[in-house]
Structures are given as structure tokens and as C-alpha cells.
C-alpha positions in Angstrom: 0.0 0.0 0.0 1.4 3.4 -1.0 0.1 6.9 -0.3 1.4 10.4 0.1 -0.4 11.7 3.2 -3.1 10.8 5.7 -4.6 11.9 9.0 -5.4 9.6 11.9 -6.7 9.8 15.5 -6.0 8.0 18.7 -8.6 5.8 20.2 -9.0 8.0 23.2 -10.2 11.6 23.9 -7.8 14.5 24.1 -8.8 15.0 27.8 -8.2 11.3 28.5 -4.7 11.6 27.1 -3.8 14.6 29.2 -5.2 12.9 32.3 -2.6 10.1 32.0 0.3 12.7 32.2 -0.9 14.3 35.5 2.0 13.0 37.5 4.5 14.5 35.0 2.6 17.8 34.6 5.4 19.8 36.3 8.2 17.8 34.8 8.7 18.8 31.2 12.1 17.0 31.2 10.1 13.8 31.2 9.3 14.4 27.5 13.0 14.1 26.6 13.3 10.9 28.7 10.4 9.2 26.9 11.8 10.1 23.5 15.2 8.6 24.4 13.5 5.5 25.7 11.5 5.1 22.5 14.8 5.3 20.6 16.4 2.5 22.6 13.2 0.5 22.4 13.5 0.7 18.6 16.8 -1.2 18.8 18.9 2.0 18.5 22.6 1.6 19.3 23.1 5.4 19.7 20.7 8.2 20.7 21.7 11.9 20.4 19.9 14.6 22.4 20.6 18.1 21.3 19.3 21.1 23.2 20.1 24.7 22.3 19.5 27.7 24.6 19.3 31.4 23.9 21.4 33.9 25.6 18.5 34.4 28.0 18.5 30.6 28.8 15.3 30.1 26.8 14.9 27.1 24.6 15.6 27.5 20.9 15.5 23.9 19.7 15.3 20.3 21.1 15.9 17.2 19.0 16.3 13.5 19.6 18.1 11.4 16.9 18.4 7.6 17.0 19.6 4.9 14.6 16.8 2.5 15.5 14.5 0.6 13.1 12.4 3.7 12.3 8.7 3.9 12.0 6.9 1.9 9.2 4.3 4.5 8.0 2.2 1.7 6.6 1.7 0.6 10.2 1.3 4.1 11.5 -2.2 3.5 12.8 -0.8 0.7 15.1 1.8 3.0 16.5 -0.1 6.3 16.9 -3.8 5.4 16.9 -3.5 3.2 20.1 -3.0 4.7 23.5 -1.9 2.7 26.5 -1.5 -0.3 24.2 1.6 -1.1 22.1 3.7 -3.8 20.6 6.1 -3.2 23.5 3.9 -5.2 25.9 5.6 -8.3 27.3 9.0 -7.3 25.8 11.4 -7.2 28.8 14.0 -5.3 26.8 11.9 -2.2 26.4 11.6 0.8 28.7 9.2 3.4 27.3 5.8 4.2 28.7 3.9 1.7 26.5 1.8 3.4 23.9 1.8 6.9 25.4 5.4 8.1 26.0 5.5 9.7 22.5 2.8 12.2 23.6 4.8 13.4 26.6 6.2 16.2 24.3 3.1 18.3 25.1 4.6 18.9 28.6 7.3 21.0 26.9 6.0 22.4 23.6 3.1 22.7 21.2 4.5 20.8 18.2 6.4 17.6 17.6 7.5 16.1 14.3 8.9 12.6 13.8 11.2 12.3 10.7 11.8 8.6 10.2 13.5 6.1 7.8 13.2 2.3 7.7 15.7 -0.3 6.4 13.4 -0.5 3.3 14.4 3.1 2.6 10.9 4.3 3.4 11.0 7.9 4.4 8.2 9.7 6.2 7.3 12.4 8.7 4.6 12.4 11.4 3.3 15.5 13.1 1.2 16.1 16.3 0.1 19.3 17.9 -0.5 20.0 21.5 -3.9 21.5 20.7 -5.2 18.1 19.5 -3.1 15.3 20.9 -5.3 12.5 19.6 -4.8 13.5 16.0 -1.6 12.9 14.0 -0.7 13.7 10.4 1.6 11.3 8.5 3.2 11.9 5.0 5.7 10.0 2.8 8.9 11.8 1.9 11.4 11.3 -0.8 15.0 10.8 0.0 15.7 14.4 -0.9 12.9 15.7 1.3 14.2 13.8 4.3 15.7 15.9 7.1 19.4 16.3 6.9 20.1 14.5 10.2 18.9 11.2 8.6 20.5 11.6 5.2 23.4 9.3 6.0 21.4 6.9 8.1 20.2 3.5 6.8 17.4 3.7 9.3 16.4 5.8 12.3 14.2 8.5 13.7 14.7 12.3 14.3 12.2 14.0 16.6 12.0 17.8 16.4 10.2 19.8 19.1 9.2 23.4 18.5 7.0 26.2 19.9 8.0 25.7 23.5 5.6 26.4 26.4 8.0 25.4 29.2 11.7 25.5 29.8 14.3 22.8 30.7 16.8 22.8 33.5 20.5 23.2 32.9 22.5 20.8 30.8 24.1 19.3 33.9 20.8 18.6 35.5 19.5 17.0 32.3 22.7 14.9 32.0 22.2 13.6 35.6 18.6 12.8 34.8 19.5 10.9 31.7 22.3 9.1 33.5 20.0 8.1 36.2 17.2 6.9 33.9 19.3 5.0 31.4 22.4 4.0 33.3 21.1 0.5 33.8 20.6 0.1 30.0 24.0 1.5 29.2 25.6 -0.9 31.6 23.6 -3.7 30.2 24.9 -3.3 26.7 28.3 -1.6 26.2 27.5 -1.0 22.5 24.6 1.3 23.4 25.6 5.0 23.6 23.7 8.1 24.7 24.9 11.6 23.9 23.8 15.0 25.2 25.0 17.9 23.0 27.7 15.7 21.7 29.0 14.5 25.1 28.6 10.9 26.0 26.3 10.2 29.0 28.3 7.9 31.3 27.1 4.9 33.4 26.3 6.2 36.9 28.6 5.4 39.8 28.3 1.8 40.9 30.0 -1.2 42.4 30.6 -4.1 40.0 31.0 -7.7 41.1 31.4 -10.4 38.5 30.8 -14.1 39.1 30.8 -17.2 37.0 28.5 -20.2 37.7 28.5 -23.6 36.2 25.2 -25.4 36.4 24.7 -28.8 34.7 27.4 -28.2 32.1 26.0 -24.7 31.4 28.2 -21.7 32.1 26.7 -18.4 33.3 28.5 -15.0 33.5 26.8 -12.8 36.0 27.5 -9.1 36.6 26.1 -7.7 39.9 25.8 -3.9 39.7 25.0 -2.0 42.9 24.0 1.5 42.0 25.0 4.3 44.5 21.8 6.2 43.5 18.4 4.9 42.5 18.4 4.3 38.7 15.3 6.4 37.8 12.0 4.5 38.1 13.8 1.2 37.4 13.4 -1.4 40.1 15.9 -4.1 41.1 15.7 -6.8 38.5 17.6 -10.0 37.6 18.1 -9.8 33.8 18.8 -12.6 31.4 20.7 -11.1 28.5 21.3 -12.6 25.0 24.5 -12.3 22.9 23.2 -9.1 21.3 22.8 -7.4 24.7 19.0 -7.5 24.7 17.0 -8.6 27.6 15.3 -12.0 27.0 13.7 -12.1 30.5 13.7 -10.1 33.7 12.4 -10.9 37.1 12.1 -8.6 40.2 14.8 -9.5 42.8 14.0 -9.9 46.5 16.0 -6.7 47.4 13.6 -4.0 46.2 12.4 -3.1 49.7 15.9 -2.7 51.0 16.5 1.0 52.0 18.9 2.8 49.7 20.0 -0.5 48.2 19.7 -0.7 44.4 21.0 -3.9 42.7 20.8 -5.0 39.1 22.1 -8.4 37.9 22.9 -9.2 34.3 23.4 -12.9 33.3 24.7 -13.9 29.9 25.0 -17.5 28.6 24.5 -19.5 25.5 21.7 -21.2 27.3 19.8 -18.0 27.3 19.6 -18.0 23.5 16.9 -20.7 23.7 15.1 -19.2 26.7 11.3 -19.1 26.4 9.6 -17.3 29.2 6.2 -18.6 28.0 7.2 -22.3 27.9 5.8 -24.8 30.4 7.9 -27.0 32.5 7.0 -30.1 30.4 9.8 -31.4 28.2 9.5 -34.3 25.8 13.0 -34.0 24.3 16.5 -34.6 25.6 17.2 -30.8 25.3 17.6 -29.1 28.7 14.7 -26.8 29.5 15.3 -23.0 29.2 12.4 -21.3 30.9 11.5 -19.8 34.3 10.4 -23.2 35.6 13.5 -25.2 34.7 15.8 -26.6 37.4 18.7 -24.8 35.8 17.0 -21.4 36.1 15.9 -22.0 39.7 19.5 -23.0 40.7 20.8 -19.9 38.9 18.4 -17.6 40.7 19.4 -19.3 44.0 23.1 -18.6 43.4 22.4 -15.0 42.3 20.4 -14.5 45.5 23.3 -15.8 47.6 25.8 -13.4 46.1 23.3 -10.5 46.2 22.8 -11.2 49.9 26.6 -11.0 50.5 26.7 -7.7 48.6 23.8 -6.4 50.7 25.4 -7.5 54.0 28.6 -5.6 53.0 26.5 -2.6 52.0 24.8 -2.7 55.4 28.1 -2.8 57.2 29.3 0.2 55.4 26.1 2.1 56.0 25.9 1.3 59.7 29.6 2.3 60.2 28.9 5.6 58.6 25.7 6.1 60.7 27.5 5.1 63.9 30.3 7.6 63.1 27.6 10.3 62.5 25.9 9.5 65.8 29.2 9.8 67.6 30.0 13.2 65.9 26.6 14.5 66.9 26.9 13.3 70.5 24.0 10.9 70.4 25.7 8.2 72.6 25.5 8.6 76.4 28.7 10.0 77.9 28.6 8.2 81.2 30.7 11.0 82.7 30.2 9.8 86.3 31.5 6.3 85.5 35.1 5.1 85.6 37.0 5.2 82.3 37.0 1.4 81.8 33.3 1.1 82.4 32.5 4.1 80.1 34.4 2.2 77.4 32.4 -0.9 77.9 29.1 0.9 77.9 30.0 2.8 74.7 31.1 -0.4 72.9 28.0 -2.2 74.1 25.4 0.3 73.0 27.2 0.8 69.6 27.1 -2.9 68.9 23.4 -3.1 69.7 22.5 0.0 67.7 24.4 -1.5 64.8 22.5 -4.7 65.0 19.1 -3.0 65.2 20.1 -0.7 62.3 20.9 -3.7 60.2 17.7 -5.4 61.1 15.6 -2.3 60.2 17.5 0.8 58.9 14.3 2.8 58.7 13.9 2.8 62.5 16.7 5.4 63.1 16.4 7.2 59.8 12.9 8.3 60.4 13.7 9.8 63.8 14.6 13.4 64.6 18.0 14.0 66.3 16.4 14.4 69.7 14.3 11.3 69.4 17.4 9.3 68.2 19.4 10.4 71.3 16.5 9.5 73.6 16.1 6.0 72.0 19.8 5.3 72.2 19.8 6.4 75.9 16.9 4.1 76.7 18.5 1.2 74.9 21.7 1.8 76.9 19.8 1.7 80.2 18.0 -1.5 79.3 21.2 -3.3 78.2 22.7 -3.0 81.7 19.5 -3.9 83.6 19.5 -7.6 82.8 16.4 -7.1 80.8 17.7 -8.1 77.4 14.8 -10.5 76.9 12.3 -7.6 77.4 14.3 -5.6 74.9 13.9 -8.3 72.3 10.1 -8.5 73.0 9.8 -4.7 72.4 11.9 -4.8 69.2 10.0 -7.8 67.8 6.7 -5.9 68.5 7.8 -2.5 67.2 9.9 -3.6 64.2 8.0 -6.7 63.2 11.3 -8.5 62.7 11.4 -11.8 60.8 12.2 -14.8 62.9 15.7 -15.1 61.3 16.5 -11.4 62.0 15.2 -11.8 65.6 17.5 -14.8 66.1 20.4 -12.8 64.8 19.7 -9.9 67.1 19.2 -12.2 70.1 22.5 -13.9 69.4 24.2 -10.5 69.2 22.8 -9.4 72.5 24.0 -12.7 74.1 27.3 -12.3 72.4 27.5 -8.7 73.6 26.9 -9.7 77.2 29.6 -12.4 77.0 32.1 -10.0 75.4 31.4 -7.4 78.1 31.8 -10.0 80.9 35.1 -11.3 79.4 36.4 -7.8 78.9 35.6 -7.0 82.5 37.4 -10.1 83.7 40.4 -9.1 81.6 40.5 -5.6 83.0 40.2 -6.8 86.6 42.9 -9.4 86.0 45.2 -6.7 84.7 44.5 -4.6 87.7 45.1 -7.5 89.9 48.5 -8.0 88.4 49.2 -4.3 88.8 48.4 -4.5 92.5 50.7 -7.5 92.8 53.6 -5.6 91.2 53.0 -2.4 93.2 52.9 -4.4 96.4 56.3 -5.9 95.5 57.6 -2.4 94.9 56.3 -1.0 98.1 57.3 -3.9 100.3 60.6 -5.0 98.8 62.1 -2.5 96.4 60.9 1.0 97.3 64.3 1.9 98.7 65.8 1.6 95.2 63.1 2.3 92.7 60.6 4.7 94.2 61.8 7.9 92.6 60.1 10.3 90.2 59.3 10.2 87.4 59.0 6.4 87.4 56.5 6.1 90.2 54.6 9.2 89.1 54.0 7.7 85.7 52.8 4.4 87.3 50.3 6.3 89.5 49.1 8.4 86.6 48.3 5.3 84.6 46.6 3.6 87.6 44.6 6.2 89.4 41.8 3.7 89.9 44.0 2.5 92.9 42.4 5.3 95.0 38.9 4.2 94.1 36.7 3.6 91.0 35.7 7.2 91.0 39.3 8.0 90.1 39.7 5.5 87.3 40.3 8.4 84.9 40.9 11.6 86.7 40.9 13.6 83.6 43.2 15.1 81.0 46.0 17.2 82.4 45.4 20.9 82.3 48.6 22.8 82.3 47.2 25.9 84.0 45.4 24.0 86.8 48.5 21.8 87.3 50.8 24.8 87.5 48.6 26.8 89.9 48.0 23.8 92.1 51.7 23.2 92.3 52.5 26.8 93.1 49.9 26.9 95.9 51.4 23.7 97.3 54.8 25.4 97.7 53.2 27.8 100.2 52.5 25.0 102.6 55.3 25.1 105.3 57.6 22.1 105.1 55.6 20.1 102.6 58.7 19.2 100.7 61.2 19.1 103.5 62.1 16.5 106.2 62.4 18.0 109.7 64.0 15.5 112.1 62.3 17.2 115.1 58.9 16.3 113.7 59.6 12.6 113.5 60.4 9.8 115.8 63.0 7.2 114.8 60.5 4.4 114.9 58.5 6.3 112.1 61.5 5.8 109.8 61.7 2.5 107.9 64.4 0.2 109.0 67.7 0.5 107.1 67.1 4.2 106.2 69.0 7.1 107.7 68.0 10.7 107.5 70.0 11.4 104.4 68.5 8.5 102.7 65.0 9.8 103.4 65.9 13.2 102.1 66.9 11.8 98.8 63.5 10.3 98.3 60.9 12.5 96.6 57.2 13.1 97.4 54.8 12.6 94.5 52.1 15.1 93.5 49.3 14.8 90.9 46.7 17.4 90.1 43.9 17.0 87.6 40.7 18.8 86.7 37.6 17.3 84.9 33.9 18.1 84.4 31.5 16.0 86.5 27.8 16.0 87.4 26.1 16.0 90.8 23.0 14.1 91.9 20.8 16.8 90.3 22.7 16.4 87.0 24.3 19.8 87.4 27.8 20.1 86.1 30.8 21.2 88.1 34.6 20.9 87.9 36.0 18.1 90.0 39.6 18.9 91.1 41.6 16.0 92.4 45.0 16.5 94.1 46.9 13.4 95.2 49.9 13.9 97.6 51.9 10.7 97.9 54.4 10.8 100.7 57.8 9.1 100.6 57.3 5.5 101.8 60.3 5.7 104.2 58.3 7.6 106.8 55.0 7.0 108.4 52.1 9.5 108.1 51.4 11.7 111.2 49.7 14.9 112.2 52.3 17.0 110.4 51.2 15.6 107.1 47.5 15.9 108.0 48.1 19.6 108.9 49.9 20.1 105.7 47.0 19.1 103.5 44.6 21.0 105.8 46.8 24.1 105.2 46.8 23.3 101.5 43.0 23.1 101.5 42.8 26.5 103.3 45.1 28.1 100.7 43.0 26.7 97.9 39.8 28.0 99.5 41.3 31.5 99.7 42.6 31.6 96.1 40.5 33.7 93.8 40.8 31.3 90.9 39.6 28.4 93.0 36.8 30.1 95.0 33.9 29.3 92.6 31.2 27.0 94.0 31.3 25.0 90.8 34.8 23.8 91.7 35.0 21.0 94.2 38.3 19.6 95.6 39.4 16.2 96.9 42.8 16.1 98.5 44.1 12.6 98.9 47.1 12.0 101.2 48.7 8.6 100.5 51.5 7.0 102.6 53.0 3.6 103.3 51.5 3.5 106.8 50.2 5.8 109.7 52.5 6.4 112.6 51.8 4.2 115.6 52.2 7.2 117.9 49.9 9.5 115.9 46.4 10.3 117.3 44.9 12.8 114.8 44.8 10.6 111.7 43.4 7.4 113.3 40.8 9.5 115.1 39.7 11.2 111.9 39.5 7.9 110.0 37.4 6.3 112.8 34.9 9.2 112.6 34.8 8.9 108.8 33.9 5.2 109.0 31.0 6.0 111.1 29.8 8.5 108.4 30.3 5.8 105.8 33.0 7.9 104.0 36.1 5.7 104.2 39.4 7.6 104.3 37.7 11.0 104.9 39.7 13.1 107.5 38.2 16.6 107.0 35.6 18.5 105.1 35.6 22.3 104.6 33.4 24.9 103.0 30.2 22.9 103.2 31.8 19.8 101.7 33.3 21.7 98.7 36.8 20.7 99.8 37.4 17.3 101.3 40.6 15.6 102.5 41.3 11.8 102.5 44.0 9.7 103.9 44.9 6.3 102.4 47.6 3.8 103.1 49.0 1.5 100.4 48.1 -1.5 102.5 44.5 -0.4 102.8 44.4 0.4 99.0 45.7 -3.1 98.2 43.4 -4.9 100.6 40.3 -3.1 99.5 40.9 -3.8 95.9 41.7 -7.5 96.5 38.6 -8.0 98.5 36.2 -6.4 96.0 38.2 -7.8 93.0 38.0 -11.4 94.3 34.2 -11.2 94.7 33.7 -9.6 91.2 36.0 -12.0 89.5 34.2 -15.0 91.0 30.8 -13.7 90.0 31.9 -12.8 86.5 33.6 -16.1 85.9 30.3 -17.9 86.8 28.4 -15.6 84.5 31.0 -16.1 81.7 30.9 -19.9 82.1 27.1 -19.8 81.8 27.1 -17.6 78.7 29.9 -19.6 77.1 28.0 -22.8 77.8 24.9 -21.4 76.1 26.9 -20.1 73.2 28.6 -23.4 72.7 25.2 -25.2 72.7 23.9 -22.7 70.1 27.0 -23.2 67.9 26.7 -27.0 68.0 23.0 -26.7 67.1 23.7 -24.3 64.3 26.5 -26.6 62.9 24.2 -29.6 63.1 21.5 -27.8 61.2 24.0 -26.9 58.4 24.8 -30.6 57.8 21.2 -31.9 57.9 
């Protein structure tokens, strides 16, 4: 059939056509996307988009050129008369909005003209106007009448848009949109190219993993592409691709509901050349089945899912590490400022592990929260985790998150593992402290005459301030100004650094030491300042000063009076007079003199008030003094340490037993 020109209409009203474009009404760029999709759907290997702007950034011209099969004008009624119905249906290689994408041009302009050429050298043009979208005008052209852009093409289509009613964004924005929409197609077939104003549109950023599977003598090459950004409206599919790079079959993967995770898999194989997605599972020949119901295909999908799961797990690890780092930077994790350093470290590690596991189980839980809500949730989780209520936490999470049984088991296992790790870590720390006590005892009892000199002992004490009580496990970072002022004030205390023979009895000197030997030994001094919180959660500066007297002499009233004088000088100093600064002065010696009355009396009074070691309190408790002997320090630690170690070991054995049972059960399941 041959003719020169005819007019046709779509089988839908003009109003009905416009209704179908409601969601794109404010997105004129979608008209370009649809024209590009139509080009690739027509088997084009290259598509060129050319956009020209005026000096005022208004549109001058827009055209889309492809080297596809072209439009057979004798079948024009099938292409342009139908709406929401097209030959593209059930073709998994095609992308355009079936039967309606060509009319998206009206979002951008009033007139669209298709110049087309088929392999049979049939030239034609088709025109549609915005005023009457359901009508189209088609006319045959001679080779000489064909638009210049197609003169050297064997086949293809050139779409010209004119009389613009809207504008387009910048070239960079358009490029990003095209990259996002067609990146998966460009990655699928390396021979396909898309150009914008002469510049090639590249495949979007992605992570590529390649695997090769062998199933029943058939070899499959699979490319796993994880997109860093969502590829347009395209979902996550598993594609079967033939030797020409066309999709023979595609199937939604099970990873479409994973937050911010976009994965496409492309499988190529000789086996795919005979794939028939409509074929049944029945087979009356010796040829292996090549359809969605075949054992080979099912095994292929199973292996693809396994690798996809591994990629997803790695993605989750990366995401949660970034999120945990973000939470730390924003201060979402509890500080535990009142706790000893070691315990703070355990608590921080514990809550981070649990937040990580919950995040992996359901990333949307934390992402949908505002910063304040996130901080509150993490704080509540932290409290529950140390309250022996882990089972109740699991019940809450199961109810709120609706976790699958597998994820719930994983989280339960992690909570148990976390408890075990914390117990083991605690035991290790206590054992290290126990060893430190043993070594210090050896120094104090046997070797102090030779080795107890600064800076050696001072460094030992600075590293082990927990010796004076858990509240001193980390006194705080050294502040040069505070350290300097505290040391200068100390120098005003009479005789604090000197040894006056008149103030001591010979029995207060250690055996084997003479006066000159005692003078050569040096007192130790530590001063630290840190922020703390009182029972009403009000912050203050906690200033700790530790005065360690030479072990060669026993402590007596002179030393007690010295730290009292020191406390008085501090109270009178302008820089230390603020009520938000609280001081604890700790006097440490090898023993208390047998002939001294003041220190034992003060210590006895302190025990009655349940403040061990307290010898005085000034300025309404703002400045307190304590006296501790090394023997008392060692004994107190060993008593409490022994009890804790025994309890923790019992807990560890119980957890390890449960863990071993779970491991055995899991291993047995794997071999069933």
C-alpha cells in the first residue's frame, strides 16, 4: 500500500490523554526521557539529544536522533492510533511508557515532528500538535525531502520539538537525569551510547561484582551492579541477556524493599539464547529446558540471591559504620561521665554494637527519627542493656519492628554475644588490675628503697589512678594551667617538701634508712581537673589532688596539717573560689604512725559516716581531705576484685555454655 499523506486519530479523547500525564505535569524534562526510551526501544545503538538555549536561557531547539529501526508508515495506525497499548507489551528489553510516551512532548512544547527512515528506505514524517493530541498527520517523503540529520542513516528517527511552552533545567541537570534513567541500560549493553549535545552520558557510579556459575554443564557469567543512587524508576531486577545485549527475560529481585540498596544483575550465557519465558515445564525431548520453571534457572536464581545477599550485607556494614560515626560526631551516645573510664568504654562499645544490629535489622527505625528522638532512643537502649532485661528488649523490638524470625534470632544472638564479650572484657581488665596490684605491692614492700623515685612512680600512679577508688579510674586530661597553679599553691605550705627531724620519731622511719637516705626520696604530686555532674545532674569541675608521701616515713599529724593548710590556701585563692569547683585532696602513705592520734581518730569518725578515708571537710563539703595507706588500698581492691572475678567467671561460664550449645545446634543444622 502506498500513499502520500493521511490523518489519523488515537482511540481516546484528548482530555483522556492529558489525564494520563498528570504525574508528569510539572516535569517537562520527562518528555525528553520518553523520546530517548523510544529510541532505545526501537533497537537503537546510539541516541543523540541536542538542546540549544538562547542567551537568556530560553529554549531555541530540542531534537532527539536515534539509529533505531524507524517507523513503518504503513503501520502508523498501530503506533499512533493506540493509547496505553503497544507492541512493547511483554517485551522485557523495552523501557518506554507503553503506547503513550510519544505524547509526553506536550509537557514541553506545542509541536512535535517525527522524521523517520526504515531499512526498506521508506522515508516519512509524522506531526502532532498540543492542541489536539489525539490527531496525527503522516506523510511519505522522498530521500531528498528527508531531514538532513537522517540523510546518511540507513534507518532511524529524528524528533524535532518546536514552539516551547516550558523550559528545561541546565545541561548538567539534564545529564544527571539521563544518566539516572538510562544508566542500567547503558551498563547492560556496552554498544549502546547516549549523547547529550555531543558529550557521552556515562554509566552512573556503581560497584561491580562479576561471578561465573557452572550449572549442569551450562556456564553463566553474572554481573552484579550495585547503584549508588536509585536508577530512575527502574526497580531491582535480575536480567537474562542474550548475545546481542538484549533482555530476554527479567524478574524482580527480592531486594527491592531494602532501604537505599539498588542492585541489578545481568546474566549472559549460550543457554539464554533458547530461553522461552512462555514455555511450560514439560519437556518431551532430551534438550535441557530453558524457561523460568526449569531446574537450571531455579538454581541460577538461588546462586544469584546468595551473592546478592553477600553484597547487601557488606552494604549494610558500610552504611551502619557511617551512621555510627555520624551519631558519635553528633553526641547521640551517652557520655557516662560519672562512671570510671573502663566502664565508660564498655558501655560505649556495648550500645554501639546493639544500635548497629538494630540498624541492620531495620535501617528505617533510626532514619525516620529526629535527632532528639534518636538520642532518647539510644539512651533508653543503653539503660535496658545494663539492667539484665535483654529479653524484654527483644520483645519490644519484635513488636515494634515486626522482625522476621531469622533477624530476631540474629539480634538475640548478638545481645547474648555482647553480654559475653562485656563479661570477658571486664574479667580481663580486673585481672590486669590484679596484676598491677601485685607488682605495686612488690615495689612497696621489697624495692621501694631503690626504685621509688620520680618520674617512674609518678607515671605508674598516673596510669593507675583507679587505685584510689573507682571514681578516680580516669581523673581527667591534664590541664597545664590548673596543674601549674595547684603546684605553686602547694609550695606555700610550710615544710611540705622538707624533712624536719624534730617532727619525727626514729620508729617512724623505715628500717635501714637514715635521715640522708630519706631526704633523697621524693614526694609525688598529681593534680587533675575534669567536668562532673552532681545528683541533680548539674555540672561542676572536679579537682583532684593526690599527695603521695615518701614511703620511708609513716604518716602523722604534720602531714595531715599540711593538707589542711593546702585546703585553706585553695579556698582563699581567687581562681579556685567558685562554687562550681570541688576539691578532693588525697594523702597517700605507706602507713600511719603508731604514735599518731589525729589521723586514726579522723579515720574512725569517717567510717561512722560511711566515708572511708575522709579526714576533714571544709566549705560545706566543697573541699574534702582523705588519707589512704598503700596496705588499705591493696586490701580493699583485692577483697572487691576477688568477689567480682568469681561472680563474673560464673556468668562467663554460663554464657559460654549457652553459646557453645547454640554453635553446636547451628552446625548440626547446616549438615542436615
